[in-house]
C-alpha positions, -999 to 999 in steps of 0.1 A, spaced: -673 386 389 -669 416 365 -633 425 359 -635 462 365 -603 480 375 -581 510 370 -545 513 358 -527 545 365 -501 540 339 -492 549 303 -509 521 284 -509 518 246 -540 505 230 -544 491 195 -576 503 179 -589 473 160 -627 472 159 -646 470 127 -654 506 117 -650 520 152 -639 556 151 -611 561 176 -593 573 195 -618 599 206 -593 628 212 -616 659 207 -589 674 184 -600 694 153 -585 668 130 -595 638 151 -626 621 164 -651 635 189 -649 673 185 -675 675 158 -697 647 170 -733 652 181 -731 648 218 -764 648 238 -764 655 276 -792 638 296 -806 637 332 -785 668 342 -812 692 352 -810 719 325 -786 697 305 -758 722 297 -741 710 265 -708 691 264 -680 717 257 -649 711 237 -623 734 254 -586 740 258 -568 715 281 -569 730 316 -537 713 326 -515 702 295 -490 684 317 -484 649 330 -499 622 310 -521 645 289 -505 673 269 -531 674 241 -546 708 231 -584 702 235 -605 681 258 -642 675 266 -657 695 295 -688 682 313 -706 703 339 -724 680 363 -751 701 380 -761 697 417 -797 690 407 -787 665 380 -791 628 386 -761 608 397 -763 590 364 -763 623 344 -742 618 313 -735 624 276 -741 601 246 -729 601 210 -754 600 181 -767 567 169 -758 556 134 -727 579 130 -701 593 153 -684 563 168 -695 540 139 -708 504 141 -688 477 158 -690 445 179 -674 441 213 -646 417 208 -613 407 225 -596 433 203 -615 463 218 -627 451 252 -606 475 272 -617 512 273 -591 537 282 -601 572 292 -582 601 307 -601 621 333 -594 653 353 -615 657 384 -615 679 415 -629 651 437 -632 613 438 -662 598 420 -671 570 396 -669 574 359 -691 550 340 -692 539 303 -717 517 284 -724 509 248 -758 508 231 -772 491 199 -795 509 174 -825 493 191 -815 507 225 -803 474 239 -773 479 262 -753 461 289 -751 476 324 -726 505 326 -693 497 342 -679 522 367 -644 530 381 -635 557 405 -606 580 399 -579 580 426 -562 614 419 -576 649 419 -565 681 401 -544 661 377 -549 639 347 -554 602 354 -557 572 331 -587 550 338 -592 516 322 -624 497 322 -626 460 312 -656 449 292 -642 414 284 -670 397 304 -696 411 279 -680 398 247 -704 379 224 -736 390 240 -766 402 218 -765 436 235 -728 440 226 -732 432 189 -738 458 163 -731 487 187 -733 523 174 -733 545 205 -711 552 235 -725 567 267 -703 583 293 -713 591 329 -685 615 340 -696 620 377 -717 590 389 -724 603 424 -750 624 443 -737 660 444 -739 688 470 -726 713 444 -720 716 407 -689 698 395 -668 702 364 -652 671 349 -628 669 319 -622 638 299 -601 630 268 -583 604 247 -609 576 248 -593 545 231 -601 509 228 -576 481 232 -573 443 233 -580 422 263 -548 402 270 -551 378 299 -519 381 319 -506 374 354 -531 381 381 -518 407 405 -529 399 440 -514 396 475 -490 382 483 -469 400 457 -431 397 455 -424 415 422 -405 385 409 -427 378 378 -419 391 344 -451 411 342 -463 447 344 -473 454 380 -487 488 371 -464 506 395 -469 544 393 -453 571 414 -472 604 418 -467 639 432 -430 638 427 -423 601 435 -405 582 408 -411 545 411 -403 513 392 -394 476 397 -357 472 398 -330 447 409 -326 444 446 -297 467 455 -290 450 489 -294 412 486 -288 406 523 -305 402 557 -341 393 555 -346 401 518 -325 381 493 -350 383 465 -340 394 431 -364 423 423 -380 450 444 -398 483 440 -376 514 440 -391 548 448 -373 581 449 -389 611 466 -375 637 443 -362 671 456 -392 693 462 -418 664 459 -450 668 479 -448 652 514 -476 629 502 -457 617 471 -462 580 469 -464 548 449 -497 531 439 -504 496 426 -537 482 415 -547 446 423 -569 423 402 -582 405 433 -594 422 465 -572 417 495 -584 387 516 -585 397 552 -602 365 564 -572 352 584 -556 385 595 -562 422 592 -526 432 591 -504 439 561 -466 434 562 -441 449 537 -403 445 536 -388 480 534 -353 495 530 -348 531 540 -317 553 543 -333 568 574 -345 552 607 -376 564 626 -395 579 597 -432 572 592 -442 550 563 -479 553 555 -498 524 539 -531 533 523 -556 507 510 -582 520 485 -616 506 474 -641 518 448 -661 549 455 -633 567 472 -633 544 503 -599 540 519 -581 532 551 -545 543 560 -520 539 588 -485 549 597 -456 527 609 -421 539 616 -389 524 602 -365 512 629 -334 505 607 -314 524 582 -297 511 551 -309 475 557 -341 455 551 -367 452 578 -403 440 579 -429 466 588 -465 457 597 -497 477 596 -526 465 617 -560 475 602 -581 455 628 -618 464 627 -615 484 595 -617 459 567 -650 440 570 -671 440 539 -648 462 518 -630 451 487 -596 469 487 -579 467 453 -553 494 455 -521 496 476 -504 529 481 -471 534 499 -458 567 512 -422 570 527 -415 598 552 -451 609 553 -445 641 573 -469 670 566 -452 700 548 -419 682 546 -409 682 509 -389 654 492 -351 655 495 -341 631 468 -339 600 491 -344 566 475 -364 539 493 -372 503 484 -400 478 493 -409 442 486 -431 413 496 -464 429 503 -487 403 520 -513 398 546 -493 392 578 -497 359 596 -517 360 628 -493 356 657 -501 328 681 -495 332 719 -483 297 719 -447 290 712 -438 271 680 -414 243 685 -397 245 651 -363 249 668 -350 250 704 -347 285 720 -342 295 756 -346 330 771 -345 348 805 -357 366 825 -395 365 821 -409 389 833 -382 413 822 -373 448 836 -344 459 815 -326 433 794 -340 402 778 -316 374 767 -322 347 742 -300 319 730 -302 289 706 -280 261 693 -288 275 659 -278 309 647 -305 335 652 -308 355 620 -338 377 630 -361 386 659 -394 403 651 -409 420 682 -447 425 682 -471 440 707 -502 421 717 -521 437 689 -498 421 664 -480 453 654 -444 449 644 -426 475 667 -390 464 662 -369 440 641 -333 430 649 -309 408 630 -284 393 654 -268 366 632 -254 349 663 -264 322 688 -271 346 717 -286 381 718 -295 406 745 -324 429 738 -325 462 758 -362 466 768 -360 493 795 -377 518 772 -405 494 763 -440 500 777 -453 475 802 -472 447 787 -470 414 767 -447 411 737 -444 384 712 -409 376 700 -408 358 667 -374 343 664 -361 331 630 -331 308 627 -305 308 598 -323 278 585 -356 297 583 -372 279 613 -393 300 637 -402 300 673 -425 325 689 -421 334 726 -444 354 749 -425 379 771 -440 400 799 -424 435 803 -428 449 838 
């Protein structure tokens, strides 16, 4: 499986690659601005332009960038190539330059592709990655490490860029800049479940006014006693869709369940938390779940049943207080332990002894155990976590008069970590 992925982060690449001319920054005193670029398969093939940066903010404050106009009548694979024998120089693809880093600015989601070519025209297949942001600079990284040592990646002297690899219904303008080449360094594989406890770079990035990073757990209590979590602050005036993204090296495995659970800590109860899962080519699914607690950890669950088949989701995006047109107010939120939620069984587990009454229930449901009950997770029949309570006592009474009629699953967790799931009918 080709290791093709994006990192929306500020990465630093060491340019060690024979006589490779890099970084390609399109500045007057740098590389790329005076190269002989040839546009192909783009209808009338308007030339590549070197222009002033349209948005010198965020991760790209350089003065000049490349501008590619992808015409509606051009091929999806319309692109631009450097001149053989000069420009980028002659080099081999090695572990020291296998990662290609390119900044892009697009007005829509589409793949960007890159490939290398030898003087004879031999080339590996282009590798493509879609941007995830629009109307702002984004850093895309493409991993060529699977092609190291092949005949078609030895003695390379040309780079080919496909800025907008998609069928178009109108002309598109794409800007790109700061192409650099860095070493492939195998590290920890980022995949679900993820608990943020490893000493590694998770590629956490906040956007549109969200400031996010991995920090020490500020509230080691209740259902989350882990050491490290993700902190995200929705700064004052941030867009309502300010959020936090994380790329995965391995697609999410939904074979056992189509629900995702995340432990969250919010200073506000009853606010929507949106979870968005993204795949290549701009494909995504998203769903909202409301918090039920304030200033304490709880587990929220998002049920994507019927929406995941055949799709490789490799990006997880979390938005707190996703309310249209409501700007950020400086609130800080935390989340941890992202995982595919376990499928709930309608049969009771016998891990520890629990008794409850009445069943069916009209108003109040009572539960008791010889062991302390540390937590009760209440799910509807679809497996959606609608409420979590933390009694920390041997008996508990749950007010259910406001619950809709139907079947509920009560997952009861003891102070020893044992569980028992009961089925309760609400009249």
